[in-house]
C-alpha positions as CSV (number, residue, x, y, z in Angstrom):
1,K,249.0,77.3,-40.7
2,Q,247.6,80.5,-39.1
3,H,248.3,82.7,-42.1
4,D,246.5,80.3,-44.5
5,V,243.1,80.8,-42.8
6,K,240.8,83.1,-44.8
7,I,238.2,85.2,-43.2
8,V,234.9,85.1,-45.3
9,L,232.6,88.0,-44.8
10,P,228.9,87.1,-44.4
11,S,227.8,88.6,-47.7
12,A,230.6,86.8,-49.5
13,A,229.7,83.5,-47.7
14,E,226.1,83.7,-49.0
15,L,227.2,84.2,-52.6
16,M,229.8,81.4,-52.3
17,S,227.1,79.1,-51.0
18,Q,224.8,79.8,-53.9
19,H,227.5,79.0,-56.5
20,K,229.2,76.2,-54.5
21,I,232.5,78.0,-54.3
22,K,235.2,77.0,-51.7
23,P,237.4,79.6,-50.0
24,S,240.4,77.8,-51.5
25,D,239.0,78.6,-55.0
26,I,239.4,82.3,-54.6
27,T,243.1,83.1,-54.7
28,N,243.0,86.9,-55.6
29,T,241.6,89.1,-52.8
30,K,241.9,92.8,-52.3
31,V,242.8,92.3,-48.7
32,F,245.2,89.5,-47.6
33,N,243.3,86.4,-46.3
34,R,240.0,88.2,-46.3
35,I,237.2,87.4,-48.8
36,T,234.7,90.0,-49.6
37,Y,231.5,90.1,-51.8
38,E,233.5,92.0,-54.4
39,D,236.2,89.2,-54.5
40,V,233.6,86.5,-55.1
41,D,231.8,88.6,-57.7
42,A,235.1,89.2,-59.5
43,F,235.8,85.4,-59.4
44,L,232.5,84.6,-60.9
45,K,232.8,87.1,-63.7
46,N,236.3,85.8,-64.6
47,K,235.1,82.2,-64.6
48,K,232.2,83.2,-66.9
49,S,234.5,85.0,-69.4
50,T,236.8,82.0,-69.4
51,I,233.9,79.7,-70.3
52,V,232.7,82.0,-73.1
53,K,236.3,82.2,-74.4
54,D,236.6,78.4,-74.5
55,I,233.2,78.0,-76.3
56,S,234.0,80.7,-78.9
57,T,237.4,79.2,-79.8
58,P,236.8,77.2,-83.0
59,Q,237.8,73.6,-83.0
60,K,240.8,72.8,-85.1
61,E,240.3,70.6,-88.1
62,K,241.7,67.1,-88.0
63,L,241.9,64.3,-90.5
64,V,241.2,60.8,-89.0
65,E,241.7,57.5,-90.7
66,L,238.8,55.0,-90.8
67,T,239.3,52.1,-88.4
68,T,239.6,48.6,-89.8
69,I,235.9,47.9,-88.8
70,Q,234.7,51.2,-90.4
71,K,236.6,50.3,-93.6
72,S,234.9,46.9,-93.7
73,I,231.5,48.5,-93.2
74,K,232.1,51.0,-95.9
75,N,233.2,48.3,-98.4
76,N,230.2,46.2,-97.6
77,M,227.8,49.1,-98.0
78,M,229.3,50.1,-101.3
79,Q,228.9,46.6,-102.7
80,T,225.1,46.6,-102.0
81,L,224.6,49.6,-104.3
82,S,224.4,47.4,-107.4
83,V,221.5,45.4,-105.9
84,P,218.0,46.7,-107.0
85,V,215.8,47.2,-103.9
86,F,212.3,48.3,-103.0
87,R,210.6,49.0,-99.7
88,V,207.3,48.3,-98.1
89,T,206.2,50.2,-94.9
90,H,203.4,49.2,-92.5
91,L,202.1,50.8,-89.3
92,I,201.8,47.8,-86.9
93,K,199.6,48.3,-83.8
94,T,201.6,47.5,-80.7
95,N,199.3,47.7,-77.7
96,E,199.5,43.9,-77.1
97,L,203.3,43.9,-77.7
98,L,203.8,46.7,-75.1
99,K,201.6,44.9,-72.6
100,L,203.6,41.8,-73.0
101,Y,206.9,43.6,-72.8
102,E,205.9,45.3,-69.5
103,Q,205.3,41.9,-68.0
104,V,208.6,40.3,-69.1
105,K,211.1,43.2,-69.6
106,N,213.2,42.2,-66.6
107,K,214.0,38.9,-68.3
108,I,213.4,39.4,-72.0
109,S,214.4,42.4,-74.1
110,M,212.3,44.0,-76.8
111,S,214.9,42.9,-79.4
112,V,214.4,39.2,-78.5
113,I,210.6,39.6,-78.6
114,L,210.7,41.1,-82.0
115,N,213.1,38.4,-83.3
116,K,210.8,35.7,-82.1
117,C,207.7,37.3,-83.6
118,I,209.5,37.8,-87.0
119,S,210.9,34.3,-87.1
120,T,207.5,32.8,-86.4
121,V,206.1,34.6,-89.4
122,L,209.1,34.1,-91.6
123,V,208.8,30.3,-91.6
124,K,205.5,30.8,-93.5
125,H,207.4,33.0,-96.0
126,P,210.6,31.1,-97.0
127,L,211.3,33.4,-99.9
128,I,211.8,36.4,-97.5
129,Y,214.7,34.7,-95.7
130,S,216.1,33.0,-98.8
131,T,219.5,33.8,-100.3
132,Y,220.0,35.0,-103.9
133,I,222.9,33.3,-105.6
134,D,224.3,35.5,-108.4
135,K,225.5,32.6,-110.7
136,D,224.3,31.1,-113.9
137,Q,221.6,33.7,-114.5
138,G,220.5,33.5,-110.8
139,K,219.5,30.9,-108.3
140,I,217.6,31.0,-105.0
141,L,218.8,29.2,-101.9
142,Y,215.9,28.4,-99.5
143,N,217.4,28.2,-96.0
144,D,216.6,25.6,-93.4
145,D,217.0,27.9,-90.3
146,V,216.0,31.4,-89.6
147,N,219.2,33.2,-88.6
148,I,218.6,36.9,-87.8
149,G,221.4,39.5,-87.8
150,N,220.6,42.4,-85.5
151,A,222.3,45.8,-86.0
152,L,224.2,46.8,-82.9
153,G,225.4,50.4,-83.0
154,L,228.5,51.2,-81.0
155,E,230.4,54.5,-80.8
156,D,232.6,54.0,-83.8
157,S,231.3,50.8,-85.5
158,L,228.2,48.9,-86.6
159,L,228.1,45.3,-85.7
160,T,225.5,42.6,-86.6
161,P,225.6,39.8,-84.1
162,V,223.4,36.9,-85.3
163,L,220.8,35.0,-83.3
164,K,220.8,31.6,-85.0
165,Q,217.9,29.1,-85.4
166,V,215.5,31.6,-83.9
167,D,212.6,29.6,-85.3
168,K,213.7,26.5,-83.4
169,K,214.7,27.9,-80.0
170,D,212.4,29.0,-77.2
171,I,212.4,32.7,-76.2
172,Y,214.2,32.2,-72.9
173,T,217.1,30.5,-74.6
174,L,217.2,33.3,-77.2
175,S,217.2,35.9,-74.4
176,V,220.3,34.3,-72.8
177,E,222.1,34.1,-76.1
178,W,221.3,37.7,-77.0
179,K,222.6,39.1,-73.7
180,K,225.9,37.2,-74.2
181,L,226.2,38.7,-77.8
182,V,225.5,42.2,-76.6
183,E,228.0,41.9,-73.8
184,K,230.6,40.6,-76.2
185,G,229.8,43.4,-78.6
186,K,230.3,46.1,-76.0
187,N,233.7,44.6,-75.0
188,G,234.9,44.0,-78.5
189,L,234.8,40.2,-78.2
190,L,232.5,39.3,-81.0
191,T,233.9,36.6,-83.3
192,S,233.4,36.1,-87.0
193,N,231.1,33.2,-86.1
194,D,229.0,35.5,-83.9
195,M,228.4,37.7,-86.9
196,S,228.0,35.3,-89.8
197,G,225.2,33.1,-91.2
198,S,222.4,35.6,-91.1
199,N,219.6,35.3,-93.7
200,F,217.4,38.1,-92.4
201,Y,218.3,41.4,-90.7
202,I,216.7,43.8,-88.2
203,S,217.7,47.4,-87.6
204,N,215.9,48.9,-84.6
205,L,216.2,52.6,-83.9
206,G,213.1,52.9,-81.9
207,M,215.0,53.6,-78.7
208,F,216.3,56.8,-80.3
209,N,212.8,58.1,-80.9
210,T,213.2,57.6,-84.7
211,Y,209.7,57.3,-86.3
212,Q,210.7,55.7,-89.6
213,F,213.8,55.1,-91.6
214,D,215.0,53.1,-94.7
215,A,217.8,50.6,-94.0
216,I,220.4,49.8,-96.5
217,L,220.4,46.1,-97.6
218,P,223.5,44.4,-96.2
219,K,225.8,42.4,-98.4
220,N,224.3,39.1,-99.5
221,A,221.1,39.8,-97.7
222,S,217.6,39.4,-99.2
223,C,215.7,41.6,-96.7
224,I,216.3,43.9,-93.7
225,L,213.5,45.2,-91.5
226,S,213.8,48.7,-90.0
227,V,211.9,49.3,-86.8
228,G,210.8,52.7,-85.6
229,T,209.7,54.0,-82.2
230,N,206.2,53.6,-80.8
231,I,203.8,56.4,-81.8
232,T,200.4,57.2,-80.3
233,S,197.2,57.8,-82.2
234,F,193.4,57.6,-81.5
235,E,191.9,54.6,-83.2
236,N,188.4,55.7,-82.4
237,L,187.8,59.4,-81.6
238,E,184.3,58.8,-80.4
239,Y,185.5,56.5,-77.6
240,L,189.0,58.0,-77.3
241,K,190.6,54.7,-77.7
242,I,194.4,55.2,-77.7
243,Q,196.4,53.0,-80.0
244,K,200.2,52.6,-80.1
245,G,202.0,51.6,-83.2
246,M,205.4,51.1,-84.9
247,L,206.3,52.0,-88.4
248,M,208.3,49.0,-89.8
249,T,209.9,49.2,-93.3
250,L,211.0,46.1,-95.1
251,T,213.8,46.6,-97.7
252,C,214.0,43.7,-100.2
253,D,216.2,42.5,-103.0
254,H,214.1,43.0,-106.1
255,R,215.9,40.4,-108.2
256,H,213.9,37.6,-106.6
257,I,211.4,39.2,-104.2
258,Y,208.5,41.2,-105.5
259,G,206.0,43.6,-104.0
260,S,203.3,41.1,-103.3
261,H,205.7,38.8,-101.4
262,A,206.9,41.7,-99.2
263,A,203.4,43.1,-98.7
264,T,201.9,39.7,-97.7
265,F,204.7,39.1,-95.2
266,M,204.3,42.5,-93.6
267,K,200.5,41.9,-93.4
268,D,201.0,38.6,-91.7
269,L,203.6,40.1,-89.3
270,S,201.1,42.9,-88.4
271,I,198.4,40.3,-87.6
272,F,200.7,38.2,-85.5
273,I,202.0,41.1,-83.4
274,E,198.5,42.6,-83.0
275,K,196.6,39.5,-82.3
276,D,198.7,36.3,-81.9
277,I,201.8,37.5,-80.0
278,M,201.5,35.1,-77.1
279,Q,202.3,32.3,-79.6
280,I,206.0,33.2,-79.1
281,F,205.9,31.3,-75.9
282,L,204.7,28.0,-77.5
C-alpha cells in the first residue's frame, strides 16, 4: 500500500546499514512514514537498554529431579566410594601417535587408536584388566577378552559403551563398531548389552583441553585410565626439538592391584605409544 512505504533519509540509511536494521523494524518515528537518523538512534538505544534489562534480571531458582539415567550414575558412583584406590600418572610422548592420527583420522578416531594401543599392552598385564570378586575373603577373575568401556559424555548423562574383544579384532573393525556405538549413544539407542561386560575403562577429556584429571573407579571395575589433552614442551633446548605429550592417569583398585603393577603397565604403555604404535595394524 502507498501509505505503508517509509522514506529513509540518507543519514538514517547509513546507520541502519551498519547495524543491519530493516525499515520495518522501526515502528516509532517522529514524522509519519519518515525515518530519520534520530529515529534509528532512539531505536538502537531502546534495544540496548532492553538487552541490559534482560541480562540483569536474575534467573529464578528451580528444583529439577534427576533423570533415571542420572540416578543410576549417582548410585553407581556412591557404591565405588568403599573401594580403596590409588593413582599413577605418566607423561606419554605422543609425536608418533599424532603423526599416525593425521594419516588415518578420516577413517579411524583417536578413541579407537587409543583403545587398540591399550589393549595390545593389557594382554601382557592380565591383572590390570582382571575383576576382583568380593567373596570368601576375595578372589581374582582373570578375563579372557579385553573389553573396554569408553566414557561418552552427553548433555545430561554419562554413558559407557563397550568395545568388546579389542585385543582380538583389527582396528578397522573396531572403528566401524565404535562409530555405531557413538551414533546409538547420541540417539539414545544404546542397549544394556552395548554397555556391559567391560573389564577396563577409558575416560578421555583431551578434546576439552583438560591437561590432567583423576577419574572415579566405576562399579566392579579394577582400573580406569584418564586421558588429558596434548601439551607441548621442548625435549632438547639446544636443538629446539618440540615434543608433544599426554598426561595419562591410571586409577586402580588397591585390593588386588599394587603400585608396581600399575607403574609397570604405564611404563609399557608409554613405550608402545612412543615407539611401537604401528603394531596396532598387525
